[in-house]
One Martini backbone bead per residue (centre of mass of N, CA, C, O) as a GRO file, in nm:
protein
   82
    1UNK     BB    1  -4.707   5.209  -2.494
    2UNK     BB    2  -4.978   5.232  -2.346
    3UNK     BB    3  -4.872   5.174  -2.066
    4UNK     BB    4  -4.703   5.438  -2.038
    5UNK     BB    5  -4.932   5.629  -2.079
    6UNK     BB    6  -5.100   5.534  -1.837
    7UNK     BB    7  -4.891   5.587  -1.623
    8UNK     BB    8  -4.843   5.900  -1.675
    9UNK     BB    9  -5.150   5.978  -1.628
   10UNK     BB   10  -5.163   5.873  -1.333
   11UNK     BB   11  -4.909   6.072  -1.239
   12UNK     BB   12  -4.955   6.368  -1.302
   13UNK     BB   13  -5.119   6.496  -1.071
   14UNK     BB   14  -4.928   6.396  -0.840
   15UNK     BB   15  -4.672   6.542  -0.947
   16UNK     BB   16  -4.769   6.825  -0.939
   17UNK     BB   17  -4.827   6.831  -0.635
   18UNK     BB   18  -4.541   6.754  -0.536
   19UNK     BB   19  -4.386   6.986  -0.681
   20UNK     BB   20  -4.534   7.219  -0.557
   21UNK     BB   21  -4.476   7.157  -0.258
   22UNK     BB   22  -4.168   7.151  -0.282
   23UNK     BB   23  -4.154   7.463  -0.375
   24UNK     BB   24  -4.310   7.589  -0.125
   25UNK     BB   25  -4.108   7.485   0.057
   26UNK     BB   26  -3.873   7.568   0.251
   27UNK     BB   27  -3.530   7.504   0.268
   28UNK     BB   28  -3.517   7.459   0.594
   29UNK     BB   29  -3.727   7.200   0.546
   30UNK     BB   30  -3.582   6.912   0.490
   31UNK     BB   31  -3.762   6.693   0.614
   32UNK     BB   32  -4.013   6.760   0.440
   33UNK     BB   33  -3.877   6.715   0.162
   34UNK     BB   34  -3.815   6.424   0.203
   35UNK     BB   35  -4.105   6.328   0.244
   36UNK     BB   36  -4.205   6.416  -0.035
   37UNK     BB   37  -4.014   6.234  -0.198
   38UNK     BB   38  -4.119   5.971  -0.081
   39UNK     BB   39  -4.413   6.013  -0.164
   40UNK     BB   40  -4.347   6.012  -0.464
   41UNK     BB   41  -4.242   5.721  -0.480
   42UNK     BB   42  -4.495   5.591  -0.383
   43UNK     BB   43  -4.679   5.693  -0.610
   44UNK     BB   44  -4.525   5.549  -0.841
   45UNK     BB   45  -4.547   5.260  -0.731
   46UNK     BB   46  -4.862   5.255  -0.706
   47UNK     BB   47  -4.912   5.308  -1.023
   48UNK     BB   48  -4.818   5.011  -1.110
   49UNK     BB   49  -5.003   4.795  -0.992
   50UNK     BB   50  -5.272   4.816  -1.171
   51UNK     BB   51  -5.087   4.756  -1.445
   52UNK     BB   52  -4.902   4.506  -1.411
   53UNK     BB   53  -4.570   4.548  -1.380
   54UNK     BB   54  -4.602   4.346  -1.136
   55UNK     BB   55  -4.522   4.041  -0.951
   56UNK     BB   56  -4.629   3.852  -0.668
   57UNK     BB   57  -4.457   3.565  -0.512
   58UNK     BB   58  -4.439   3.214  -0.419
   59UNK     BB   59  -4.149   2.983  -0.354
   60UNK     BB   60  -4.218   2.841  -0.100
   61UNK     BB   61  -4.020   3.055   0.106
   62UNK     BB   62  -4.001   3.257  -0.152
   63UNK     BB   63  -4.009   3.587  -0.217
   64UNK     BB   64  -4.126   3.742  -0.524
   65UNK     BB   65  -4.028   3.991  -0.789
   66UNK     BB   66  -4.180   4.071  -1.102
   67UNK     BB   67  -4.144   4.199  -1.398
   68UNK     BB   68  -4.196   4.277  -1.687
   69UNK     BB   69  -4.085   4.176  -2.027
   70UNK     BB   70  -4.072   4.462  -2.136
   71UNK     BB   71  -3.795   4.630  -2.240
   72UNK     BB   72  -3.895   4.918  -2.313
   73UNK     BB   73  -4.029   4.985  -2.039
   74UNK     BB   74  -3.788   4.935  -1.854
   75UNK     BB   75  -3.598   5.138  -1.983
   76UNK     BB   76  -3.770   5.386  -1.968
   77UNK     BB   77  -3.799   5.393  -1.658
   78UNK     BB   78  -3.504   5.394  -1.596
   79UNK     BB   79  -3.427   5.658  -1.751
   80UNK     BB   80  -3.633   5.841  -1.591
   81UNK     BB   81  -3.492   5.791  -1.299
   82UNK     BB   82  -3.216   5.968  -1.343
   0.00000   0.00000   0.00000
């Protein structure tokens, strides 16, 4: 539970800025709006890395990515992404 709180606190300021910029940009600048949404996704992804919510490793020649095993956190992040 503390991991989720820490994650959302790390995201809060960045998400406020992304949402504010998204609403300030005029509707006819769709390419810029798409860029802002992609930037928001990258922000959320990069906020997970220092919290160790995933691990990257190599097994032989295969690169793998594993998330944490806490089902509550995975379900919560999954539901919030809908």
